[in-house]
C-alpha positions in Angstrom: 41.1 293.4 59.3 41.7 290.1 61.4 42.8 287.3 59.5 41.4 283.8 60.8 43.3 280.4 60.5 41.7 277.4 59.9 42.0 275.4 63.0 43.4 271.9 62.1 41.2 269.8 64.5 38.0 271.4 63.7 36.8 268.1 61.7 35.5 265.7 64.2 36.9 262.9 62.2 40.6 264.6 62.0 40.5 265.3 65.7 39.4 261.4 66.6 42.3 260.4 64.3 44.4 262.2 66.2 43.3 261.3 69.7 43.3 257.4 68.7 46.7 258.1 67.6 47.9 259.5 70.8 46.0 256.9 72.8 47.8 254.0 71.1 51.1 255.8 71.8 50.3 256.0 75.3 51.3 252.9 78.0 48.1 251.2 78.8 47.4 250.3 82.6 45.4 247.6 83.9 43.2 246.1 81.4 44.0 248.3 78.8 42.7 251.5 79.9 44.5 254.7 79.2 44.2 257.8 81.7 42.3 260.1 79.5 44.9 263.0 80.6 47.3 261.1 78.8 45.7 262.1 75.4 44.2 265.3 76.5 47.1 267.1 77.9 49.0 266.5 74.5 46.1 267.1 72.4 45.2 270.6 74.0 48.4 272.0 75.1 51.4 270.4 72.6 49.2 270.2 69.5 47.3 273.7 70.6 43.6 272.1 70.0 40.7 273.4 72.1 38.4 271.9 74.5 35.4 271.9 71.9 37.7 270.0 69.3 38.5 267.5 72.2 35.2 267.0 73.2 34.2 266.6 69.4 36.6 264.3 68.9 36.3 261.8 71.6 32.4 261.4 70.8 33.4 260.9 67.4 35.6 258.0 68.1 33.1 256.8 70.7 30.6 256.5 68.0 32.8 254.9 65.5 33.8 252.4 68.1 37.7 253.6 67.8 37.7 254.3 71.3 35.7 253.2 74.6 35.2 255.8 76.9 34.4 254.9 80.3 31.3 256.3 81.9 33.2 258.1 84.5 35.2 260.0 82.0 38.5 259.0 83.7 39.8 256.5 81.1 39.6 255.4 77.6 40.4 251.8 76.0 41.2 251.0 72.2 38.3 249.1 70.8 40.2 247.0 68.3 43.8 246.3 69.3 46.1 245.0 66.7 43.9 246.8 63.9 45.1 249.8 62.3 42.4 252.2 63.1 43.9 255.0 61.4 43.3 253.8 57.9 39.9 252.5 58.6 37.5 254.7 56.8 
């Protein structure tokens, strides 16, 4: 019998909030850009999330206007600087 543990980032909103938190801790370069690997690496390897959870989290954060994803996919920007996005519902 296999025991399956519940994935902590299976819900897109939870993953999106974690990605916003990681982005807010990262140093922005030119024009508030945050390179995607600055949030992707810790999400996938430190927090042990999956690629599907990362994709769903990014999509959810963009839909909620928490993050702006560049069309090339190489960087993101926080959409509302100075506002506490983690407490928004």
